[in-house]
Backbone as CSV, one residue per row, in Angstrom:
resi,resn,N_x,N_y,N_z,CA_x,CA_y,CA_z,C_x,C_y,C_z
1,MET,155.875,13.231,-14.394,155.263,12.719,-13.354,153.889,13.639,-13.359
2,SER,152.625,12.999,-12.921,151.596,13.703,-13.115,151.578,14.587,-11.600
3,LYS,150.646,15.652,-11.760,150.636,16.663,-10.730,149.705,15.997,-9.482
4,VAL,150.115,16.124,-8.370,149.417,15.620,-6.919,148.447,16.547,-6.587
5,VAL,147.202,16.078,-6.224,146.178,16.790,-5.739,145.631,16.482,-4.680
6,LEU,145.662,17.200,-3.497,145.165,16.705,-2.281,143.843,17.680,-2.053
7,ILE,142.945,16.828,-1.908,141.381,17.355,-1.887,140.954,16.834,-0.288
8,THR,140.799,18.012,0.532,139.918,17.521,1.810,138.431,17.502,1.683
9,GLY,137.812,16.737,2.601,136.499,16.132,2.311,136.309,15.605,1.344
10,GLY,137.194,14.794,0.583,137.236,14.335,-0.789,136.119,12.969,-0.908
11,ALA,135.759,12.658,0.471,134.933,11.209,0.264,133.593,11.147,-0.423
12,GLY,133.058,12.344,-0.546,131.550,12.228,-1.133,131.429,13.840,-1.376
13,GLY,130.269,13.719,-2.087,129.660,15.169,-2.689,130.480,15.854,-3.481
14,ILE,130.603,17.106,-3.401,131.589,17.920,-4.090,133.204,17.288,-4.436
15,GLY,133.412,17.075,-3.255,134.765,16.365,-3.114,135.009,15.244,-4.063
16,GLU,134.142,14.205,-3.713,134.059,13.058,-4.658,134.110,13.492,-5.996
17,ALA,133.314,14.382,-6.594,133.144,14.828,-8.019,134.539,15.278,-8.484
18,ILE,134.929,16.142,-7.618,136.334,16.845,-7.970,137.465,15.479,-8.147
19,ALA,137.383,14.701,-7.141,138.388,13.501,-7.325,138.412,12.720,-8.466
20,LEU,136.943,12.489,-8.975,136.728,11.629,-10.040,137.066,12.586,-11.444
21,GLU,136.711,13.567,-11.402,137.070,14.449,-12.754,138.517,14.742,-12.872
22,LEU,139.410,15.098,-11.892,140.620,15.200,-11.898,141.331,13.903,-12.056
23,ALA,141.041,12.809,-11.420,141.694,11.655,-11.929,141.444,11.010,-13.250
24,ARG,140.375,11.335,-14.019,139.931,11.310,-15.282,140.802,12.067,-16.208
25,ASN,141.306,13.212,-15.779,142.110,13.879,-16.429,143.745,13.694,-16.152
26,GLY,143.917,12.736,-15.507,145.591,12.358,-15.324,146.072,12.743,-14.141
27,TYR,145.164,13.303,-13.153,145.900,13.926,-11.885,146.106,12.785,-10.836
28,ASP,147.000,12.604,-9.953,147.262,11.756,-8.908,146.367,12.542,-7.749
29,ILE,145.465,11.615,-6.885,144.796,12.033,-6.079,145.072,11.633,-4.930
30,VAL,144.750,12.598,-3.822,144.750,12.186,-2.362,143.692,12.565,-1.864
31,ILE,142.824,11.577,-1.170,141.457,11.942,-0.584,141.876,12.055,1.053
32,ASN,141.424,13.244,1.356,141.409,13.405,3.009,139.991,13.092,3.334
33,TYR,139.904,12.575,4.495,138.628,12.118,5.063,138.601,12.400,6.822
34,LEU,137.852,12.609,7.388,137.800,12.419,8.611,137.051,11.196,9.264
35,THR,135.611,11.299,8.807,134.773,10.181,9.328,134.296,9.207,8.403
36,SER,134.677,9.313,7.023,133.663,8.716,6.153,135.027,7.605,5.518
37,GLU,135.610,6.878,6.271,136.650,5.972,5.832,136.082,5.088,4.803
38,GLU,134.939,4.402,5.035,134.368,3.399,3.975,134.175,4.120,2.746
39,LYS,133.422,5.204,2.520,133.281,6.151,1.316,134.752,6.174,0.701
40,ALA,135.584,6.732,1.360,136.927,7.262,0.712,137.538,5.895,0.210
41,LEU,137.480,4.983,0.859,138.246,3.609,0.540,137.510,3.253,-0.782
42,ARG,136.245,3.297,-0.942,135.576,2.777,-1.968,135.847,3.671,-3.158
43,LEU,135.737,4.908,-2.994,136.207,5.940,-3.980,137.610,5.744,-4.734
44,LYS,138.607,5.293,-3.719,139.866,4.921,-4.105,139.628,3.610,-4.935
45,GLU,139.094,2.809,-4.575,138.933,1.609,-5.369,138.573,2.128,-6.851
46,GLN,137.574,2.816,-7.024,136.993,3.107,-8.180,137.783,3.809,-9.314
47,ILE,138.840,4.777,-8.322,139.673,5.563,-9.113,140.818,4.683,-9.669
48,CYS,141.280,3.886,-8.762,142.315,3.031,-9.419,141.874,1.925,-10.383
49,SER,140.816,1.409,-10.254,140.147,0.400,-11.231,139.972,1.329,-12.818
50,GLU,139.590,2.594,-12.598,138.991,3.334,-14.052,140.303,4.012,-14.529
51,PHE,141.201,4.529,-13.671,142.321,5.375,-14.149,143.427,5.042,-13.871
52,GLN,144.381,5.430,-14.718,145.800,4.979,-14.428,146.372,6.098,-13.995
53,VAL,146.085,6.263,-12.566,146.680,7.266,-11.637,147.010,7.083,-10.359
54,ARG,147.481,7.384,-9.437,147.899,6.888,-8.304,146.854,7.775,-7.297
55,CYS,146.338,7.084,-6.254,145.509,7.374,-5.381,145.653,6.992,-3.873
56,LEU,145.527,8.049,-3.054,146.032,7.683,-1.620,144.815,8.209,-0.837
57,VAL,144.445,7.706,0.272,143.441,7.983,1.222,144.229,8.162,2.731
58,LEU,143.640,9.364,3.152,144.434,9.573,4.312,143.375,10.130,5.336
59,LYS,143.511,9.906,6.694,142.441,10.666,7.481,143.239,11.611,8.336
60,ALA,142.757,12.645,8.463,143.110,13.844,9.333,142.092,14.938,9.546
61,ASP,142.260,15.299,10.995,141.223,16.348,11.251,142.069,17.901,10.841
62,ILE,141.432,18.617,9.799,142.286,19.576,9.210,142.114,20.880,10.111
63,SER,141.308,20.783,11.289,141.445,21.805,12.304,142.765,21.623,13.007
64,SER,143.313,20.473,12.964,144.639,20.095,13.935,146.019,20.353,13.055
65,GLU,146.752,21.523,13.542,147.975,21.769,12.916,148.783,20.519,12.916
66,ALA,149.010,19.732,13.931,149.746,18.547,13.964,149.351,17.498,12.897
67,GLU,147.996,17.383,12.726,147.427,16.402,11.701,147.672,16.850,10.247
68,CYS,147.345,18.264,10.094,147.621,18.562,8.841,149.156,18.334,8.536
69,ASP,150.080,18.670,9.227,151.364,18.716,9.209,151.878,17.099,8.809
70,ALA,151.478,16.253,9.654,151.577,14.672,9.313,151.021,14.270,8.129
71,MET,149.795,14.652,7.622,149.242,14.185,6.457,150.284,14.711,5.181
72,VAL,150.406,15.802,5.117,151.284,16.509,4.250,152.561,16.114,4.117
73,SER,153.153,15.517,5.343,154.467,14.808,5.398,154.518,13.498,4.844
74,GLU,153.335,12.712,4.843,153.306,11.503,4.239,152.929,11.509,2.778
75,ILE,152.174,12.516,2.452,152.230,12.754,0.942,153.481,12.797,0.366
76,GLU,154.319,13.706,0.975,155.624,14.280,0.291,156.456,12.827,0.358
77,ASN,156.268,12.011,1.385,157.069,10.870,1.225,156.755,9.875,0.531
78,ARG,155.227,9.769,0.213,154.932,8.627,-0.682,154.475,9.017,-2.052
79,MET,154.165,10.346,-2.546,153.944,10.936,-3.703,154.637,12.196,-4.390
80,GLY,155.570,12.580,-3.448,156.181,13.912,-3.827,155.190,15.158,-3.308
81,SER,155.492,16.288,-3.542,155.130,17.536,-3.031,153.553,17.701,-3.586
82,VAL,152.732,18.251,-2.744,151.413,18.678,-3.435,151.207,19.852,-4.327
83,ASP,150.920,19.720,-5.571,151.035,20.614,-6.443,149.474,21.555,-6.535
84,VAL,148.684,20.929,-6.031,147.232,21.427,-6.249,146.374,20.967,-4.752
85,LEU,146.131,21.921,-4.288,145.322,21.780,-2.743,143.936,22.446,-3.165
86,VAL,142.916,21.646,-2.845,141.621,21.802,-3.012,140.968,21.776,-1.365
87,ASN,140.705,22.919,-0.803,140.180,23.071,0.571,138.616,22.899,0.385
88,ASN,137.979,21.750,0.201,136.966,21.529,0.220,136.151,21.190,1.480
89,ALA,136.834,20.446,2.540,136.184,20.093,3.612,135.339,21.121,4.604
90,ALA,134.125,20.944,5.036,133.268,22.158,5.738,132.636,20.978,6.737
91,VAL,132.192,22.038,7.662,131.130,21.346,8.645,130.185,22.359,8.704
92,ASP,128.676,22.092,9.143,127.689,22.939,9.272,126.824,22.517,10.259
93,PHE,126.353,23.390,11.108,125.509,22.945,12.081,124.195,23.896,12.416
94,PRO,123.382,23.550,11.266,122.095,24.540,11.158,121.150,24.244,12.408
95,ASN,120.739,25.289,12.792,119.930,25.250,14.058,119.107,26.640,14.043
96,LEU,118.259,26.719,15.172,117.671,27.942,15.119,118.601,28.948,15.916
97,PHE,118.494,29.991,15.708,119.625,31.138,16.085,119.940,30.933,17.544
98,HIS,118.931,31.050,18.301,119.134,31.207,20.028,119.422,29.736,20.298
99,LEU,119.398,28.472,19.760,119.897,27.526,19.886,121.342,26.943,19.468
100,LYS,121.866,28.100,18.880,123.171,27.922,18.408,124.350,27.950,19.945
101,THR,125.385,27.254,19.560,126.319,27.172,20.780,127.628,27.858,20.192
102,ALA,128.291,28.441,21.194,129.729,28.652,21.131,130.838,27.496,20.243
103,GLU,130.581,26.363,21.062,131.464,25.218,20.614,131.098,24.911,19.357
104,GLU,129.753,25.068,18.628,129.610,24.859,17.232,130.001,25.793,16.179
105,PHE,129.895,27.116,16.886,130.648,28.331,15.894,132.251,28.144,15.882
106,ARG,132.785,27.674,17.082,134.237,27.591,16.982,134.494,26.575,16.017
107,ARG,133.807,25.274,16.268,134.316,24.093,15.265,134.047,24.470,13.857
108,THR,133.055,25.119,13.538,132.839,25.679,12.145,133.835,26.387,11.481
109,LEU,134.325,27.565,12.392,135.533,28.607,12.042,136.773,27.532,11.897
110,ASP,136.887,26.547,12.760,138.408,25.669,12.878,138.281,25.082,11.762
111,VAL,137.449,24.354,11.199,137.395,23.197,10.026,137.405,24.235,8.764
112,ASN,136.350,25.158,8.924,136.055,25.770,7.385,137.155,26.825,7.154
113,VAL,137.738,27.261,7.877,138.767,28.539,7.595,140.104,28.301,8.180
114,VAL,140.184,27.817,9.514,141.543,27.565,9.975,142.159,26.373,9.261
115,GLY,141.344,25.465,9.094,141.836,24.115,8.361,142.356,24.749,6.905
116,ALA,141.697,25.331,6.249,142.323,26.027,4.803,143.320,26.501,5.101
117,TYR,143.507,27.485,6.005,144.997,27.972,6.393,146.206,27.369,6.701
118,LEU,145.843,26.467,7.621,146.812,25.468,7.874,147.562,24.790,6.855
119,LEU,146.709,24.299,5.957,146.924,23.469,4.923,147.765,24.197,3.901
120,SER,147.086,25.367,3.578,147.739,26.195,2.510,149.000,26.787,2.901
121,ARG,149.271,27.024,4.150,150.507,27.527,4.736,151.492,26.094,4.499
122,ARG,151.051,24.826,4.856,151.883,23.864,4.967,152.359,23.509,3.456
123,VAL,151.542,23.683,2.249,151.948,23.047,1.016,152.862,24.149,0.453
124,TYR,152.525,25.184,1.009,153.040,26.566,0.097,154.480,26.413,-0.189
125,PRO,155.440,25.942,0.807,156.938,26.242,0.640,157.330,25.290,-0.618
126,HIS,156.804,23.965,-0.757,157.172,23.128,-1.976,156.577,23.945,-3.127
127,MET,155.561,24.320,-3.155,154.785,25.094,-4.250,155.754,26.228,-4.964
128,LYS,156.400,26.679,-3.866,157.105,27.904,-4.043,158.477,27.653,-4.765
129,GLU,158.928,26.440,-4.310,160.166,25.896,-4.585,160.282,25.219,-5.957
130,ASN,158.806,24.936,-6.132,158.863,24.321,-7.822,158.211,25.315,-8.721
131,GLY,158.115,26.429,-8.011,157.676,27.370,-9.261,156.268,27.364,-9.589
132,TRP,155.469,26.701,-9.143,153.837,26.580,-9.510,153.166,25.651,-8.417
133,GLY,152.032,26.518,-8.319,151.135,25.450,-7.454,149.550,26.448,-7.536
134,ARG,148.555,25.460,-7.276,147.347,25.986,-7.540,146.409,25.869,-5.963
135,ILE,145.903,26.867,-5.342,145.002,26.480,-4.328,143.691,26.693,-4.626
136,ILE,142.703,26.173,-4.449,141.227,26.187,-4.626,140.453,26.216,-3.370
137,ASN,139.930,27.429,-2.899,139.189,26.896,-1.966,137.331,26.935,-2.252
138,ILE,136.896,25.949,-1.660,135.588,25.921,-2.049,134.695,26.624,-0.931
139,SER,134.297,27.542,-1.276,133.512,28.481,-0.319,131.808,28.461,-0.912
140,SER,131.191,29.466,-0.448,129.799,29.220,-0.900,128.922,30.518,-1.121
141,THR,128.111,30.662,-1.921,127.231,31.955,-1.967,126.646,32.367,-0.495
142,ASN,126.876,31.507,0.304,126.237,31.802,1.772,127.337,32.717,2.283
143,GLY,128.401,32.958,1.846,129.461,33.789,2.483,129.324,35.208,1.593
144,MET,128.237,35.286,0.714,128.403,36.623,-0.118,127.094,37.500,0.123
145,ASN,126.027,36.967,-0.328,124.829,37.956,-0.167,123.588,37.167,0.134
146,THR,123.731,35.839,0.619,122.721,35.060,0.824,122.549,34.903,2.654
147,TYR,121.465,34.974,3.212,121.252,34.998,4.497,120.084,34.142,5.064
148,TYR,120.683,33.014,5.860,120.116,32.232,6.523,120.502,32.048,7.976
149,PRO,119.745,32.681,8.800,120.197,32.659,10.293,120.391,31.370,11.088
150,MET,119.836,30.397,10.319,119.877,29.041,11.076,121.264,28.520,10.808
151,CYS,122.050,28.953,9.648,123.522,28.671,9.469,124.400,29.943,9.458
152,PHE,124.117,30.861,10.230,124.889,32.253,10.338,126.312,31.539,10.582
153,ASP,126.693,30.680,11.437,128.194,30.339,11.596,128.628,29.667,10.210
154,TYR,128.085,28.847,9.404,128.580,28.639,8.226,128.619,29.779,7.311
155,ASP,127.707,30.911,7.289,127.798,32.116,6.464,129.123,32.779,6.789
156,VAL,129.284,32.996,7.981,130.633,33.710,8.453,131.591,33.074,8.122
157,SER,131.645,31.896,7.875,133.034,30.890,7.833,133.330,31.073,6.506
158,LYS,132.321,31.163,5.400,132.857,31.090,4.151,133.067,32.391,3.846
159,ALA,132.402,33.574,4.229,132.665,34.905,3.986,134.246,35.403,4.429
160,ALA,134.673,34.390,5.636,136.137,34.628,6.110,137.007,33.545,5.097
161,LEU,136.486,32.708,4.553,137.340,32.047,3.539,137.628,32.781,2.068
162,ASN,136.452,33.698,2.103,136.818,34.635,0.814,137.939,35.536,0.921
163,GLN,137.720,35.871,2.241,138.799,37.003,2.525,140.370,36.167,2.472
164,LEU,140.213,35.109,3.244,141.431,34.390,3.234,142.100,34.084,1.920
165,THR,141.214,33.578,1.012,141.552,33.635,-0.535,142.378,34.873,-1.069
166,HIS,141.938,36.074,-0.638,142.336,37.246,-1.238,143.988,37.725,-0.722
167,ASP,143.985,37.167,0.562,144.896,37.460,1.440,146.169,36.580,0.870
168,LEU,145.923,35.139,1.154,146.892,34.203,0.570,147.478,34.517,-1.121
169,ALA,146.320,34.895,-2.004,146.823,35.252,-3.278,147.668,36.352,-3.130
170,VAL,147.859,37.171,-2.499,148.783,38.208,-2.369,149.850,37.828,-1.751
171,GLN,149.822,36.989,-0.728,151.223,36.580,-0.011,151.950,35.826,-0.739
172,PHE,151.066,34.797,-1.626,151.817,33.734,-2.515,152.052,34.003,-3.691
173,ALA,151.835,35.130,-4.435,152.019,35.484,-5.698,153.594,35.614,-5.861
174,PRO,153.850,35.416,-7.160,153.213,34.959,-8.480,153.033,33.664,-8.664
175,ASP,153.867,32.577,-8.187,153.791,31.445,-8.835,152.772,30.530,-8.100
176,VAL,152.069,30.762,-6.905,151.070,30.080,-6.453,149.871,30.783,-6.469
177,HIS,149.058,30.227,-7.415,147.807,31.032,-7.630,146.579,30.645,-6.457
178,VAL,145.774,31.659,-6.066,144.822,31.048,-5.018,143.331,31.630,-5.330
179,ASN,142.366,30.974,-5.692,141.053,31.214,-6.021,139.962,30.781,-5.438
180,ALA,138.940,30.956,-5.197,137.625,30.525,-4.519,136.680,30.142,-5.359
181,ILE,136.012,28.914,-5.304,134.708,28.831,-6.088,133.646,29.018,-4.867
182,ALA,132.737,29.597,-5.296,131.254,29.707,-4.313,130.151,29.184,-5.227
183,PRO,129.946,27.726,-4.712,128.621,27.499,-5.192,127.767,27.643,-4.757
184,GLY,126.515,27.806,-5.354,125.164,27.858,-4.700,124.503,26.771,-4.244
185,PHE,123.222,26.285,-4.719,122.504,25.169,-4.521,123.086,24.108,-5.378
186,ILE,123.909,23.005,-4.696,124.356,22.054,-5.446,123.821,20.691,-4.866
187,GLY,123.297,19.622,-5.854,122.414,18.798,-5.321,123.316,17.734,-4.922
188,THR,123.781,17.714,-4.075,124.682,16.440,-3.376,123.590,15.656,-2.676
189,ALA,123.965,14.499,-2.442,123.173,13.583,-1.571,122.738,14.245,-0.152
190,LYS,123.837,14.693,0.409,123.505,15.469,1.847,122.541,16.381,1.409
191,GLU,122.456,17.573,0.575,121.661,18.641,0.242,120.239,18.111,-0.060
192,LEU,120.321,17.032,-0.898,118.776,16.652,-1.275,118.086,15.896,-0.196
193,GLU,118.912,15.036,0.645,118.463,14.141,1.799,117.919,15.155,2.977
194,GLY,118.495,16.190,2.999,118.307,17.063,4.214,117.336,17.942,4.009
195,TYR,116.487,17.912,3.285,115.416,19.079,2.801,114.147,18.665,2.501
196,ASP,112.893,19.099,2.779,111.848,18.775,2.177,111.507,19.283,0.828
197,GLU,110.685,18.769,0.185,110.375,18.996,-1.197,109.758,20.626,-1.234
198,GLU,109.148,20.986,-0.192,108.757,22.415,-0.518,109.988,23.368,-0.387
199,PHE,110.840,23.117,0.641,112.135,23.968,0.569,112.861,23.758,-0.567
200,LEU,112.811,22.517,-1.192,113.628,22.540,-2.478,112.903,23.453,-3.820
201,ARG,111.764,23.212,-3.645,111.100,24.199,-4.790,111.349,25.602,-4.543
202,MET,111.213,26.070,-3.259,111.382,27.369,-2.886,112.628,27.839,-3.557
203,GLU,113.756,27.046,-3.146,115.368,27.272,-3.422,115.467,27.446,-5.010
204,THR,114.818,26.347,-5.755,115.156,26.364,-7.087,114.236,27.684,-7.984
205,GLU,113.305,28.022,-7.260,112.781,29.118,-7.856,113.443,30.424,-7.811
206,LYS,114.574,30.321,-6.917,115.525,31.605,-6.789,116.619,31.508,-7.793
207,ILE,116.581,30.486,-8.700,117.614,30.171,-9.645,117.168,30.438,-10.845
208,LEU,118.042,31.495,-11.825,117.667,31.775,-12.854,117.514,30.572,-13.766
209,LEU,118.299,29.396,-13.740,118.158,28.455,-14.548,117.127,27.205,-14.347
210,GLY,116.593,27.474,-13.272,115.205,26.661,-12.649,115.703,25.414,-12.104
211,ARG,117.095,25.145,-11.812,117.516,23.905,-11.385,118.644,24.266,-10.236
212,TYR,118.837,23.012,-9.386,120.027,23.147,-8.702,121.283,22.523,-9.585
213,GLY,122.240,22.944,-9.080,123.605,22.466,-9.788,123.915,20.938,-9.286
214,ASP,124.882,20.396,-10.392,125.541,18.908,-10.345,126.738,19.046,-9.762
215,PRO,127.194,18.349,-8.740,128.658,18.424,-8.132,129.599,18.222,-9.414
216,LYS,129.268,17.739,-10.551,130.144,17.580,-11.555,130.654,18.950,-12.112
217,GLU,129.610,19.861,-12.104,129.751,21.045,-12.502,130.885,21.918,-11.761
218,VAL,130.916,21.571,-10.430,131.572,22.394,-9.583,133.197,21.845,-9.931
219,ALA,133.328,20.495,-10.123,134.423,19.847,-10.638,135.094,20.255,-11.760
220,TYR,134.166,20.679,-12.639,134.402,21.199,-14.162,135.139,22.464,-13.953
221,LEU,134.721,23.257,-12.848,135.544,24.652,-12.941,136.662,24.414,-12.252
222,VAL,136.754,23.523,-11.207,138.009,23.137,-10.465,139.254,22.883,-11.600
223,LYS,138.685,21.972,-12.243,139.591,21.443,-13.515,140.061,22.502,-14.380
224,PHE,139.499,23.440,-14.831,139.694,24.549,-15.682,140.647,25.465,-14.632
225,LEU,140.212,26.054,-13.458,141.125,26.877,-12.644,142.538,26.246,-12.504
226,ILE,142.872,25.007,-12.574,144.272,24.515,-12.324,144.980,23.855,-13.531
227,SER,144.102,24.391,-14.853,144.942,23.967,-15.996,145.832,25.266,-16.537
228,SER,146.213,25.159,-17.650,147.043,26.052,-18.022,146.012,27.076,-18.658
229,GLU,144.948,26.756,-19.186,143.876,27.770,-19.694,143.742,28.879,-18.724
230,ALA,143.875,28.649,-17.424,143.417,29.776,-16.450,144.744,30.494,-15.920
231,ASP,145.637,30.333,-16.686,147.055,30.767,-15.833,146.987,32.447,-15.639
232,TYR,145.904,33.127,-16.061,145.989,34.381,-15.798,144.782,34.821,-14.858
233,ILE,144.173,33.786,-14.182,143.157,34.030,-13.244,143.770,33.882,-11.655
234,ASN,143.745,34.701,-10.732,144.401,34.573,-9.753,143.587,35.694,-8.676
235,ASN,143.322,35.499,-7.393,142.720,36.221,-6.690,141.136,36.647,-6.726
236,THR,140.716,35.392,-7.293,139.206,35.622,-7.617,138.285,34.608,-6.888
237,ILE,137.212,35.152,-6.602,136.061,34.321,-6.093,135.236,34.135,-7.325
238,ILE,134.624,33.045,-7.974,133.800,32.641,-8.954,132.610,31.989,-8.282
239,ARG,131.391,32.543,-8.619,130.231,32.136,-8.288,130.027,30.964,-9.342
240,ILE,129.319,29.776,-8.820,128.833,28.706,-9.717,127.337,28.424,-9.165
241,ASP,126.291,29.306,-9.591,125.043,29.144,-8.928,123.899,29.028,-9.754
242,GLY,124.254,29.159,-11.201,123.099,28.994,-11.916,122.247,30.596,-12.126
243,GLY,122.598,31.382,-11.446,122.011,32.656,-11.484,121.141,32.954,-10.228
244,GLN,121.706,32.509,-9.050,120.853,32.418,-7.779,120.712,33.813,-7.485
245,LEU,119.392,34.428,-7.385,119.106,35.823,-7.095,119.639,36.452,-5.898
246,GLY,119.539,35.296,-4.925,120.260,36.061,-3.573,121.506,36.125,-3.530
247,SER,122.479,35.955,-4.685,123.972,36.119,-4.536,124.468,36.922,-5.509
248,LEU,123.741,37.607,-6.206,123.897,38.507,-7.432,124.306,39.834,-6.905
């Protein structure tokens, strides 16, 4: 039976690219979403029409322990235990520093960090029982050495996610591997529509390869990290940023 992959925030952007690439390679896919139901269902239709895999779409707010538990229980009932967890869901509320609110800060941490913790904790027992599991946290170079006061809460959350990666890797070893991927500037529709041409030019000039990344390139790295070829990789944060100067 194919391995089951749960991708949070899987309806668009990097999550969508991961879902398509892993489905193409024979993994059964669970797409988690919170607000993007139409996109999630459309992606499921594409996966089912193009690939011979199972695909499930589930709505859940991953910051809620009860909703995380209910989602994973439904996966276990319908598809078997989760073999691979991709903690991809994230929120960001960019704004001027003095206009930031505590509510936004807490929401950012709840989704980007607490949600990853809750789901990792929930899927771990079956991974341990099966003697195999992979958890991939989608972090960001924002949590390393890039500094944008307009999104400091997001930056803090990704730095915390990196540390969570290390702690979970130690806790879950040796059978369950926990790694993080830290993308730099990735050209998702959300990113490209959210900034003007001047900002995009300035950001591209910081990248040694002279371009922003494709979501598929992040998906390729996820595919590698959950394959047998990466069995000796654990407790690692891998940048995928084209040589972004601010994150070196």
